PDB file of N, H, CA, C and O in Angstrom:
ATOM      1  N   MET A   1     -18.650  95.872 -72.306  1.00  0.00           N
ATOM      2  CA  MET A   1     -17.958  97.119 -72.049  1.00  0.00           C
ATOM      3  C   MET A   1     -18.972  98.242 -71.931  1.00  0.00           C
ATOM      4  O   MET A   1     -19.892  98.336 -72.744  1.00  0.00           O
ATOM      5  N   ASN A   2     -18.814  99.089 -70.934  1.00  0.00           N
ATOM      6  H   ASN A   2     -18.066  99.013 -70.274  1.00  0.00           H
ATOM      7  CA  ASN A   2     -19.720 100.199 -70.690  1.00  0.00           C
ATOM      8  C   ASN A   2     -19.361 101.356 -71.607  1.00  0.00           C
ATOM      9  O   ASN A   2     -18.232 101.846 -71.563  1.00  0.00           O
ATOM     10  N   SER A   3     -20.297 101.804 -72.437  1.00  0.00           N
ATOM     11  H   SER A   3     -21.214 101.406 -72.472  1.00  0.00           H
ATOM     12  CA  SER A   3     -20.030 102.894 -73.370  1.00  0.00           C
ATOM     13  C   SER A   3     -20.590 104.225 -72.879  1.00  0.00           C
ATOM     14  O   SER A   3     -20.632 105.192 -73.640  1.00  0.00           O
ATOM     15  N   SER A   4     -21.014 104.289 -71.635  1.00  0.00           N
ATOM     16  H   SER A   4     -20.980 103.504 -71.017  1.00  0.00           H
ATOM     17  CA  SER A   4     -21.555 105.516 -71.074  1.00  0.00           C
ATOM     18  C   SER A   4     -20.491 106.616 -71.048  1.00  0.00           C
ATOM     19  O   SER A   4     -19.336 106.338 -70.729  1.00  0.00           O
ATOM     20  N   PRO A   5     -20.858 107.859 -71.378  1.00  0.00           N
ATOM     21  CA  PRO A   5     -19.882 108.951 -71.323  1.00  0.00           C
ATOM     22  C   PRO A   5     -19.438 109.249 -69.887  1.00  0.00           C
ATOM     23  O   PRO A   5     -18.450 109.954 -69.684  1.00  0.00           O
ATOM     24  N   TYR A   6     -20.153 108.722 -68.893  1.00  0.00           N
ATOM     25  H   TYR A   6     -20.956 108.149 -69.058  1.00  0.00           H
ATOM     26  CA  TYR A   6     -19.815 108.967 -67.487  1.00  0.00           C
ATOM     27  C   TYR A   6     -19.015 107.816 -66.873  1.00  0.00           C
ATOM     28  O   TYR A   6     -18.718 107.840 -65.678  1.00  0.00           O
ATOM     29  N   ALA A   7     -18.670 106.826 -67.666  1.00  0.00           N
ATOM     30  H   ALA A   7     -18.911 106.807 -68.637  1.00  0.00           H
ATOM     31  CA  ALA A   7     -17.912 105.681 -67.155  1.00  0.00           C
ATOM     32  C   ALA A   7     -16.530 106.128 -66.714  1.00  0.00           C
ATOM     33  O   ALA A   7     -15.928 107.012 -67.325  1.00  0.00           O
ATOM     34  N   ARG A   8     -16.035 105.520 -65.662  1.00  0.00           N
ATOM     35  H   ARG A   8     -16.523 104.802 -65.166  1.00  0.00           H
ATOM     36  CA  ARG A   8     -14.710 105.836 -65.133  1.00  0.00           C
ATOM     37  C   ARG A   8     -13.639 105.396 -66.135  1.00  0.00           C
ATOM     38  O   ARG A   8     -13.682 104.278 -66.647  1.00  0.00           O
ATOM     39  N   LYS A   9     -12.707 106.260 -66.402  1.00  0.00           N
ATOM     40  H   LYS A   9     -12.673 107.169 -65.986  1.00  0.00           H
ATOM     41  CA  LYS A   9     -11.617 105.948 -67.312  1.00  0.00           C
ATOM     42  C   LYS A   9     -10.526 105.201 -66.558  1.00  0.00           C
ATOM     43  O   LYS A   9     -10.396 105.351 -65.343  1.00  0.00           O
ATOM     44  N   SER A  10      -9.762 104.419 -67.251  1.00  0.00           N
ATOM     45  H   SER A  10      -9.867 104.297 -68.238  1.00  0.00           H
ATOM     46  CA  SER A  10      -8.729 103.615 -66.609  1.00  0.00           C
ATOM     47  C   SER A  10      -7.462 104.416 -66.326  1.00  0.00           C
ATOM     48  O   SER A  10      -6.668 104.011 -65.478  1.00  0.00           O
ATOM     49  N   HIS A  11      -7.250 105.533 -67.007  1.00  0.00           N
ATOM     50  H   HIS A  11      -7.895 105.862 -67.696  1.00  0.00           H
ATOM     51  CA  HIS A  11      -6.053 106.322 -66.755  1.00  0.00           C
ATOM     52  C   HIS A  11      -6.347 107.435 -65.754  1.00  0.00           C
ATOM     53  O   HIS A  11      -7.501 107.821 -65.569  1.00  0.00           O
ATOM     54  N   GLN A  12      -5.307 107.945 -65.114  1.00  0.00           N
ATOM     55  H   GLN A  12      -4.369 107.632 -65.265  1.00  0.00           H
ATOM     56  CA  GLN A  12      -5.439 109.014 -64.132  1.00  0.00           C
ATOM     57  C   GLN A  12      -5.471 110.352 -64.858  1.00  0.00           C
ATOM     58  O   GLN A  12      -4.658 110.587 -65.753  1.00  0.00           O
ATOM     59  N   SER A  13      -6.383 111.220 -64.494  1.00  0.00           N
ATOM     60  H   SER A  13      -7.043 111.029 -63.767  1.00  0.00           H
ATOM     61  CA  SER A  13      -6.416 112.547 -65.080  1.00  0.00           C
ATOM     62  C   SER A  13      -6.084 113.559 -63.997  1.00  0.00           C
ATOM     63  O   SER A  13      -6.275 113.307 -62.807  1.00  0.00           O
ATOM     64  N   SER A  14      -5.593 114.684 -64.423  1.00  0.00           N
ATOM     65  H   SER A  14      -5.438 114.888 -65.390  1.00  0.00           H
ATOM     66  CA  SER A  14      -5.265 115.719 -63.458  1.00  0.00           C
ATOM     67  C   SER A  14      -5.653 117.072 -64.024  1.00  0.00           C
ATOM     68  O   SER A  14      -5.767 117.251 -65.237  1.00  0.00           O
ATOM     69  N   ALA A  15      -5.849 118.009 -63.129  1.00  0.00           N
ATOM     70  H   ALA A  15      -5.756 117.864 -62.144  1.00  0.00           H
ATOM     71  CA  ALA A  15      -6.176 119.372 -63.504  1.00  0.00           C
ATOM     72  C   ALA A  15      -5.536 120.284 -62.475  1.00  0.00           C
ATOM     73  O   ALA A  15      -5.192 119.846 -61.378  1.00  0.00           O
ATOM     74  N   SER A  16      -5.378 121.543 -62.825  1.00  0.00           N
ATOM     75  H   SER A  16      -5.658 121.899 -63.716  1.00  0.00           H
ATOM     76  CA  SER A  16      -4.817 122.484 -61.859  1.00  0.00           C
ATOM     77  C   SER A  16      -5.466 123.846 -62.038  1.00  0.00           C
ATOM     78  O   SER A  16      -6.042 124.152 -63.082  1.00  0.00           O
ATOM     79  N   GLN A  17      -5.358 124.656 -60.993  1.00  0.00           N
ATOM     80  H   GLN A  17      -4.889 124.408 -60.145  1.00  0.00           H
ATOM     81  CA  GLN A  17      -5.885 126.005 -61.044  1.00  0.00           C
ATOM     82  C   GLN A  17      -5.045 126.896 -60.135  1.00  0.00           C
ATOM     83  O   GLN A  17      -4.412 126.419 -59.193  1.00  0.00           O
ATOM     84  N   THR A  18      -5.048 128.184 -60.426  1.00  0.00           N
ATOM     85  H   THR A  18      -5.562 128.571 -61.192  1.00  0.00           H
ATOM     86  CA  THR A  18      -4.366 129.154 -59.591  1.00  0.00           C
ATOM     87  C   THR A  18      -5.379 129.717 -58.603  1.00  0.00           C
ATOM     88  O   THR A  18      -6.469 130.140 -58.987  1.00  0.00           O
ATOM     89  N   ILE A  19      -5.003 129.717 -57.323  1.00  0.00           N
ATOM     90  H   ILE A  19      -4.118 129.373 -57.012  1.00  0.00           H
ATOM     91  CA  ILE A  19      -5.876 130.219 -56.258  1.00  0.00           C
ATOM     92  C   ILE A  19      -5.080 131.187 -55.393  1.00  0.00           C
ATOM     93  O   ILE A  19      -3.867 131.316 -55.564  1.00  0.00           O
ATOM     94  N   PHE A  20      -5.749 131.870 -54.465  1.00  0.00           N
ATOM     95  H   PHE A  20      -6.733 131.765 -54.326  1.00  0.00           H
ATOM     96  CA  PHE A  20      -5.060 132.664 -53.458  1.00  0.00           C
ATOM     97  C   PHE A  20      -4.551 131.727 -52.371  1.00  0.00           C
ATOM     98  O   PHE A  20      -5.287 130.861 -51.898  1.00  0.00           O
ATOM     99  N   CYS A  21      -3.303 131.897 -51.978  1.00  0.00           N
ATOM    100  H   CYS A  21      -2.704 132.601 -52.362  1.00  0.00           H
ATOM    101  CA  CYS A  21      -2.731 131.076 -50.918  1.00  0.00           C
ATOM    102  C   CYS A  21      -3.455 131.368 -49.607  1.00  0.00           C
ATOM    103  O   CYS A  21      -3.610 132.533 -49.241  1.00  0.00           O
ATOM    104  N   PRO A  22      -3.900 130.335 -48.895  1.00  0.00           N
ATOM    105  CA  PRO A  22      -4.582 130.551 -47.622  1.00  0.00           C
ATOM    106  C   PRO A  22      -3.637 131.032 -46.520  1.00  0.00           C
ATOM    107  O   PRO A  22      -4.094 131.462 -45.460  1.00  0.00           O
ATOM    108  N   ASN A  23      -2.320 130.964 -46.759  1.00  0.00           N
ATOM    109  H   ASN A  23      -1.949 130.615 -47.619  1.00  0.00           H
ATOM    110  CA  ASN A  23      -1.344 131.392 -45.761  1.00  0.00           C
ATOM    111  C   ASN A  23      -0.902 132.845 -45.976  1.00  0.00           C
ATOM    112  O   ASN A  23      -0.929 133.645 -45.041  1.00  0.00           O
ATOM    113  N   CYS A  24      -0.492 133.188 -47.211  1.00  0.00           N
ATOM    114  H   CYS A  24      -0.469 132.538 -47.970  1.00  0.00           H
ATOM    115  CA  CYS A  24       0.066 134.528 -47.461  1.00  0.00           C
ATOM    116  C   CYS A  24      -0.767 135.385 -48.407  1.00  0.00           C
ATOM    117  O   CYS A  24      -0.547 136.593 -48.498  1.00  0.00           O
ATOM    118  N   GLY A  25      -1.722 134.779 -49.113  1.00  0.00           N
ATOM    119  H   GLY A  25      -1.902 133.798 -49.039  1.00  0.00           H
ATOM    120  CA  GLY A  25      -2.564 135.536 -50.039  1.00  0.00           C
ATOM    121  C   GLY A  25      -1.993 135.646 -51.440  1.00  0.00           C
ATOM    122  O   GLY A  25      -2.648 136.190 -52.330  1.00  0.00           O
ATOM    123  N   GLY A  26      -0.776 135.138 -51.657  1.00  0.00           N
ATOM    124  H   GLY A  26      -0.244 134.696 -50.935  1.00  0.00           H
ATOM    125  CA  GLY A  26      -0.173 135.164 -52.992  1.00  0.00           C
ATOM    126  C   GLY A  26      -0.798 134.117 -53.894  1.00  0.00           C
ATOM    127  O   GLY A  26      -1.692 133.373 -53.490  1.00  0.00           O
ATOM    128  N   ASP A  27      -0.306 134.075 -55.127  1.00  0.00           N
ATOM    129  H   ASP A  27       0.421 134.679 -55.455  1.00  0.00           H
ATOM    130  CA  ASP A  27      -0.786 133.063 -56.065  1.00  0.00           C
ATOM    131  C   ASP A  27      -0.254 131.690 -55.665  1.00  0.00           C
ATOM    132  O   ASP A  27       0.946 131.523 -55.444  1.00  0.00           O
ATOM    133  N   ALA A  28      -1.139 130.722 -55.575  1.00  0.00           N
ATOM    134  H   ALA A  28      -2.113 130.858 -55.755  1.00  0.00           H
ATOM    135  CA  ALA A  28      -0.768 129.342 -55.260  1.00  0.00           C
ATOM    136  C   ALA A  28      -1.350 128.433 -56.329  1.00  0.00           C
ATOM    137  O   ALA A  28      -2.310 128.795 -57.009  1.00  0.00           O
ATOM    138  N   GLN A  29      -0.775 127.273 -56.471  1.00  0.00           N
ATOM    139  H   GLN A  29       0.005 126.979 -55.918  1.00  0.00           H
ATOM    140  CA  GLN A  29      -1.232 126.301 -57.455  1.00  0.00           C
ATOM    141  C   GLN A  29      -1.953 125.164 -56.743  1.00  0.00           C
ATOM    142  O   GLN A  29      -1.416 124.566 -55.810  1.00  0.00           O
ATOM    143  N   ARG A  30      -3.162 124.873 -57.183  1.00  0.00           N
ATOM    144  H   ARG A  30      -3.598 125.359 -57.941  1.00  0.00           H
ATOM    145  CA  ARG A  30      -3.913 123.735 -56.644  1.00  0.00           C
ATOM    146  C   ARG A  30      -4.016 122.684 -57.745  1.00  0.00           C
ATOM    147  O   ARG A  30      -4.513 122.958 -58.837  1.00  0.00           O
ATOM    148  N   ASN A  31      -3.540 121.482 -57.442  1.00  0.00           N
ATOM    149  H   ASN A  31      -3.136 121.259 -56.555  1.00  0.00           H
ATOM    150  CA  ASN A  31      -3.532 120.376 -58.397  1.00  0.00           C
ATOM    151  C   ASN A  31      -4.473 119.283 -57.935  1.00  0.00           C
ATOM    152  O   ASN A  31      -4.484 118.908 -56.762  1.00  0.00           O
ATOM    153  N   TYR A  32      -5.260 118.778 -58.865  1.00  0.00           N
ATOM    154  H   TYR A  32      -5.250 119.082 -59.818  1.00  0.00           H
ATOM    155  CA  TYR A  32      -6.203 117.701 -58.595  1.00  0.00           C
ATOM    156  C   TYR A  32      -5.731 116.475 -59.360  1.00  0.00           C
ATOM    157  O   TYR A  32      -5.566 116.530 -60.579  1.00  0.00           O
ATOM    158  N   ARG A  33      -5.517 115.384 -58.666  1.00  0.00           N
ATOM    159  H   ARG A  33      -5.651 115.340 -57.676  1.00  0.00           H
ATOM    160  CA  ARG A  33      -5.134 114.127 -59.322  1.00  0.00           C
ATOM    161  C   ARG A  33      -5.856 113.002 -58.606  1.00  0.00           C
ATOM    162  O   ARG A  33      -5.616 112.740 -57.427  1.00  0.00           O
ATOM    163  N   SER A  34      -6.727 112.353 -59.320  1.00  0.00           N
ATOM    164  H   SER A  34      -6.923 112.566 -60.277  1.00  0.00           H
ATOM    165  CA  SER A  34      -7.539 111.292 -58.751  1.00  0.00           C
ATOM    166  C   SER A  34      -8.286 111.832 -57.534  1.00  0.00           C
ATOM    167  O   SER A  34      -9.069 112.770 -57.682  1.00  0.00           O
ATOM    168  N   GLN A  35      -8.084 111.290 -56.356  1.00  0.00           N
ATOM    169  H   GLN A  35      -7.448 110.527 -56.235  1.00  0.00           H
ATOM    170  CA  GLN A  35      -8.756 111.753 -55.143  1.00  0.00           C
ATOM    171  C   GLN A  35      -7.864 112.656 -54.291  1.00  0.00           C
ATOM    172  O   GLN A  35      -8.228 112.988 -53.163  1.00  0.00           O
ATOM    173  N   ILE A  36      -6.700 113.060 -54.813  1.00  0.00           N
ATOM    174  H   ILE A  36      -6.405 112.790 -55.729  1.00  0.00           H
ATOM    175  CA  ILE A  36      -5.756 113.877 -54.055  1.00  0.00           C
ATOM    176  C   ILE A  36      -5.791 115.315 -54.554  1.00  0.00           C
ATOM    177  O   ILE A  36      -5.696 115.569 -55.755  1.00  0.00           O
ATOM    178  N   VAL A  37      -5.928 116.253 -53.620  1.00  0.00           N
ATOM    179  H   VAL A  37      -6.006 116.047 -52.645  1.00  0.00           H
ATOM    180  CA  VAL A  37      -5.844 117.677 -53.930  1.00  0.00           C
ATOM    181  C   VAL A  37      -4.598 118.206 -53.234  1.00  0.00           C
ATOM    182  O   VAL A  37      -4.448 118.062 -52.021  1.00  0.00           O
ATOM    183  N   ARG A  38      -3.701 118.821 -54.010  1.00  0.00           N
ATOM    184  H   ARG A  38      -3.823 118.938 -54.996  1.00  0.00           H
ATOM    185  CA  ARG A  38      -2.455 119.334 -53.448  1.00  0.00           C
ATOM    186  C   ARG A  38      -2.355 120.813 -53.774  1.00  0.00           C
ATOM    187  O   ARG A  38      -2.461 121.211 -54.934  1.00  0.00           O
ATOM    188  N   THR A  39      -2.148 121.631 -52.737  1.00  0.00           N
ATOM    189  H   THR A  39      -2.062 121.308 -51.795  1.00  0.00           H
ATOM    190  CA  THR A  39      -2.007 123.077 -52.884  1.00  0.00           C
ATOM    191  C   THR A  39      -0.597 123.466 -52.481  1.00  0.00           C
ATOM    192  O   THR A  39      -0.114 123.069 -51.420  1.00  0.00           O
ATOM    193  N   GLU A  40       0.071 124.254 -53.340  1.00  0.00           N
ATOM    194  H   GLU A  40      -0.322 124.577 -54.201  1.00  0.00           H
ATOM    195  CA  GLU A  40       1.437 124.697 -53.078  1.00  0.00           C
ATOM    196  C   GLU A  40       1.582 126.178 -53.426  1.00  0.00           C
ATOM    197  O   GLU A  40       1.041 126.652 -54.425  1.00  0.00           O
ATOM    198  N   CYS A  41       2.326 126.900 -52.581  1.00  0.00           N
ATOM    199  H   CYS A  41       2.766 126.515 -51.769  1.00  0.00           H
ATOM    200  CA  CYS A  41       2.600 128.313 -52.810  1.00  0.00           C
ATOM    201  C   CYS A  41       4.113 128.512 -52.903  1.00  0.00           C
ATOM    202  O   CYS A  41       4.847 128.142 -51.986  1.00  0.00           O
ATOM    203  N   VAL A  42       4.573 129.091 -54.001  1.00  0.00           N
ATOM    204  H   VAL A  42       3.977 129.391 -54.745  1.00  0.00           H
ATOM    205  CA  VAL A  42       6.008 129.336 -54.168  1.00  0.00           C
ATOM    206  C   VAL A  42       6.473 130.557 -53.389  1.00  0.00           C
ATOM    207  O   VAL A  42       7.673 130.742 -53.188  1.00  0.00           O
ATOM    208  N   HIS A  43       5.534 131.397 -52.946  1.00  0.00           N
ATOM    209  H   HIS A  43       4.559 131.247 -53.110  1.00  0.00           H
ATOM    210  CA  HIS A  43       5.893 132.618 -52.224  1.00  0.00           C
ATOM    211  C   HIS A  43       6.226 132.354 -50.760  1.00  0.00           C
ATOM    212  O   HIS A  43       7.167 132.947 -50.232  1.00  0.00           O
ATOM    213  N   CYS A  44       5.478 131.480 -50.094  1.00  0.00           N
ATOM    214  H   CYS A  44       4.713 130.999 -50.523  1.00  0.00           H
ATOM    215  CA  CYS A  44       5.686 131.248 -48.655  1.00  0.00           C
ATOM    216  C   CYS A  44       5.948 129.785 -48.315  1.00  0.00           C
ATOM    217  O   CYS A  44       6.101 129.452 -47.139  1.00  0.00           O
ATOM    218  N   ASP A  45       6.005 128.905 -49.311  1.00  0.00           N
ATOM    219  H   ASP A  45       5.881 129.176 -50.266  1.00  0.00           H
ATOM    220  CA  ASP A  45       6.257 127.463 -49.133  1.00  0.00           C
ATOM    221  C   ASP A  45       5.112 126.707 -48.479  1.00  0.00           C
ATOM    222  O   ASP A  45       5.329 125.611 -47.962  1.00  0.00           O
ATOM    223  N   TYR A  46       3.903 127.252 -48.484  1.00  0.00           N
ATOM    224  H   TYR A  46       3.727 128.142 -48.904  1.00  0.00           H
ATOM    225  CA  TYR A  46       2.722 126.546 -47.976  1.00  0.00           C
ATOM    226  C   TYR A  46       2.498 125.289 -48.810  1.00  0.00           C
ATOM    227  O   TYR A  46       2.602 125.330 -50.036  1.00  0.00           O
ATOM    228  N   VAL A  47       2.190 124.168 -48.148  1.00  0.00           N
ATOM    229  H   VAL A  47       2.105 124.135 -47.152  1.00  0.00           H
ATOM    230  CA  VAL A  47       1.863 122.907 -48.825  1.00  0.00           C
ATOM    231  C   VAL A  47       0.723 122.229 -48.059  1.00  0.00           C
ATOM    232  O   VAL A  47       0.742 122.162 -46.830  1.00  0.00           O
ATOM    233  N   MET A  48      -0.259 121.734 -48.794  1.00  0.00           N
ATOM    234  H   MET A  48      -0.274 121.788 -49.792  1.00  0.00           H
ATOM    235  CA  MET A  48      -1.326 120.937 -48.195  1.00  0.00           C
ATOM    236  C   MET A  48      -1.741 119.883 -49.214  1.00  0.00           C
ATOM    237  O   MET A  48      -2.104 120.213 -50.343  1.00  0.00           O
ATOM    238  N   ALA A  49      -1.687 118.629 -48.818  1.00  0.00           N
ATOM    239  H   ALA A  49      -1.392 118.361 -47.901  1.00  0.00           H
ATOM    240  CA  ALA A  49      -2.163 117.519 -49.650  1.00  0.00           C
ATOM    241  C   ALA A  49      -3.289 116.834 -48.890  1.00  0.00           C
ATOM    242  O   ALA A  49      -3.140 116.487 -47.718  1.00  0.00           O
ATOM    243  N   PHE A  50      -4.412 116.644 -49.565  1.00  0.00           N
ATOM    244  H   PHE A  50      -4.533 116.926 -50.517  1.00  0.00           H
ATOM    245  CA  PHE A  50      -5.625 116.166 -48.919  1.00  0.00           C
ATOM    246  C   PHE A  50      -6.244 115.059 -49.762  1.00  0.00           C
ATOM    247  O   PHE A  50      -6.365 115.198 -50.979  1.00  0.00           O
ATOM    248  N   ASN A  51      -6.635 113.967 -49.124  1.00  0.00           N
ATOM    249  H   ASN A  51      -6.538 113.855 -48.135  1.00  0.00           H
ATOM    250  CA  ASN A  51      -7.311 112.869 -49.804  1.00  0.00           C
ATOM    251  C   ASN A  51      -8.819 113.091 -49.676  1.00  0.00           C
ATOM    252  O   ASN A  51      -9.364 113.057 -48.572  1.00  0.00           O
ATOM    253  N   LEU A  52      -9.483 113.315 -50.793  1.00  0.00           N
ATOM    254  H   LEU A  52      -9.040 113.343 -51.690  1.00  0.00           H
ATOM    255  CA  LEU A  52     -10.919 113.596 -50.781  1.00  0.00           C
ATOM    256  C   LEU A  52     -11.763 112.399 -50.377  1.00  0.00           C
ATOM    257  O   LEU A  52     -12.795 112.565 -49.726  1.00  0.00           O
ATOM    258  N   SER A  53     -11.347 111.200 -50.750  1.00  0.00           N
ATOM    259  H   SER A  53     -10.509 111.065 -51.279  1.00  0.00           H
ATOM    260  CA  SER A  53     -12.176 110.030 -50.469  1.00  0.00           C
ATOM    261  C   SER A  53     -12.148 109.631 -48.993  1.00  0.00           C
ATOM    262  O   SER A  53     -13.126 109.085 -48.482  1.00  0.00           O
ATOM    263  N   THR A  54     -11.027 109.900 -48.299  1.00  0.00           N
ATOM    264  H   THR A  54     -10.232 110.344 -48.714  1.00  0.00           H
ATOM    265  CA  THR A  54     -10.933 109.534 -46.886  1.00  0.00           C
ATOM    266  C   THR A  54     -10.953 110.742 -45.952  1.00  0.00           C
ATOM    267  O   THR A  54     -10.923 110.586 -44.732  1.00  0.00           O
ATOM    268  N   ALA A  55     -11.003 111.948 -46.525  1.00  0.00           N
ATOM    269  H   ALA A  55     -11.027 112.075 -47.516  1.00  0.00           H
ATOM    270  CA  ALA A  55     -10.980 113.199 -45.752  1.00  0.00           C
ATOM    271  C   ALA A  55      -9.771 113.239 -44.810  1.00  0.00           C
ATOM    272  O   ALA A  55      -9.889 113.578 -43.632  1.00  0.00           O
ATOM    273  N   THR A  56      -8.602 112.883 -45.365  1.00  0.00           N
ATOM    274  H   THR A  56      -8.506 112.608 -46.322  1.00  0.00           H
ATOM    275  CA  THR A  56      -7.380 112.798 -44.586  1.00  0.00           C
ATOM    276  C   THR A  56      -6.334 113.765 -45.123  1.00  0.00           C
ATOM    277  O   THR A  56      -6.132 113.859 -46.334  1.00  0.00           O
ATOM    278  N   VAL A  57      -5.671 114.482 -44.224  1.00  0.00           N
ATOM    279  H   VAL A  57      -5.835 114.406 -43.241  1.00  0.00           H
ATOM    280  CA  VAL A  57      -4.542 115.314 -44.615  1.00  0.00           C
ATOM    281  C   VAL A  57      -3.331 114.400 -44.764  1.00  0.00           C
ATOM    282  O   VAL A  57      -2.957 113.694 -43.828  1.00  0.00           O
ATOM    283  N   LEU A  58      -2.724 114.418 -45.946  1.00  0.00           N
ATOM    284  H   LEU A  58      -3.027 114.992 -46.706  1.00  0.00           H
ATOM    285  CA  LEU A  58      -1.586 113.554 -46.231  1.00  0.00           C
ATOM    286  C   LEU A  58      -0.260 114.261 -45.946  1.00  0.00           C
ATOM    287  O   LEU A  58       0.710 113.632 -45.524  1.00  0.00           O
ATOM    288  N   GLU A  59      -0.229 115.564 -46.178  1.00  0.00           N
ATOM    289  H   GLU A  59      -1.017 116.075 -46.521  1.00  0.00           H
ATOM    290  CA  GLU A  59       0.980 116.351 -45.977  1.00  0.00           C
ATOM    291  C   GLU A  59       0.563 117.790 -45.713  1.00  0.00           C
ATOM    292  O   GLU A  59      -0.354 118.299 -46.357  1.00  0.00           O
ATOM    293  N   ALA A  60       1.226 118.444 -44.773  1.00  0.00           N
ATOM    294  H   ALA A  60       1.971 118.030 -44.249  1.00  0.00           H
ATOM    295  CA  ALA A  60       0.901 119.837 -44.487  1.00  0.00           C
ATOM    296  C   ALA A  60       2.132 120.573 -43.993  1.00  0.00           C
ATOM    297  O   ALA A  60       2.876 120.060 -43.157  1.00  0.00           O
ATOM    298  N   TYR A  61       2.346 121.778 -44.511  1.00  0.00           N
ATOM    299  H   TYR A  61       1.741 122.194 -45.190  1.00  0.00           H
ATOM    300  CA  TYR A  61       3.389 122.665 -44.025  1.00  0.00           C
ATOM    301  C   TYR A  61       2.871 124.077 -44.148  1.00  0.00           C
ATOM    302  O   TYR A  61       2.548 124.535 -45.244  1.00  0.00           O
ATOM    303  N   HIS A  62       2.789 124.768 -43.030  1.00  0.00           N
ATOM    304  H   HIS A  62       3.051 124.396 -42.139  1.00  0.00           H
ATOM    305  CA  HIS A  62       2.262 126.120 -42.970  1.00  0.00           C
ATOM    306  C   HIS A  62       3.303 127.020 -42.325  1.00  0.00           C
ATOM    307  O   HIS A  62       3.298 127.167 -41.103  1.00  0.00           O
ATOM    308  N   PRO A  63       4.189 127.623 -43.094  1.00  0.00           N
ATOM    309  CA  PRO A  63       5.213 128.481 -42.489  1.00  0.00           C
ATOM    310  C   PRO A  63       4.583 129.673 -41.766  1.00  0.00           C
ATOM    311  O   PRO A  63       3.638 130.292 -42.254  1.00  0.00           O
ATOM    312  N   GLY A  64       5.121 129.968 -40.618  1.00  0.00           N
ATOM    313  H   GLY A  64       5.889 129.465 -40.221  1.00  0.00           H
ATOM    314  CA  GLY A  64       4.630 131.121 -39.865  1.00  0.00           C
ATOM    315  C   GLY A  64       3.464 130.833 -38.958  1.00  0.00           C
ATOM    316  O   GLY A  64       3.062 131.706 -38.189  1.00  0.00           O
ATOM    317  N   ILE A  65       2.900 129.636 -39.016  1.00  0.00           N
ATOM    318  H   ILE A  65       3.226 128.926 -39.640  1.00  0.00           H
ATOM    319  CA  ILE A  65       1.786 129.267 -38.152  1.00  0.00           C
ATOM    320  C   ILE A  65       2.339 128.374 -37.041  1.00  0.00           C
ATOM    321  O   ILE A  65       2.804 127.265 -37.303  1.00  0.00           O
ATOM    322  N   MET A  66       2.287 128.851 -35.829  1.00  0.00           N
ATOM    323  H   MET A  66       1.909 129.752 -35.616  1.00  0.00           H
ATOM    324  CA  MET A  66       2.799 128.079 -34.699  1.00  0.00           C
ATOM    325  C   MET A  66       1.691 127.217 -34.128  1.00  0.00           C
ATOM    326  O   MET A  66       0.626 127.728 -33.782  1.00  0.00           O
ATOM    327  N   LEU A  67       1.924 125.923 -34.025  1.00  0.00           N
ATOM    328  H   LEU A  67       2.790 125.508 -34.306  1.00  0.00           H
ATOM    329  CA  LEU A  67       0.933 125.008 -33.472  1.00  0.00           C
ATOM    330  C   LEU A  67       1.363 124.514 -32.110  1.00  0.00           C
ATOM    331  O   LEU A  67       0.650 123.729 -31.484  1.00  0.00           O
TER     332      LEU A  67
END
């Protein structure tokens, strides 16, 4: 068994932080879970989920942005 303090743990950990929403500038929540980063804004309904290991957008909704 590896006793290194840097060894990968078997359980999933998560963290979150409050950031400025890239869509409206309001407070948004960014959640980190494993290799997935998910950003959500309750003010404008912005959502972005991104896989860090594959550099892939998993889910995106940008109200007010016409594509």
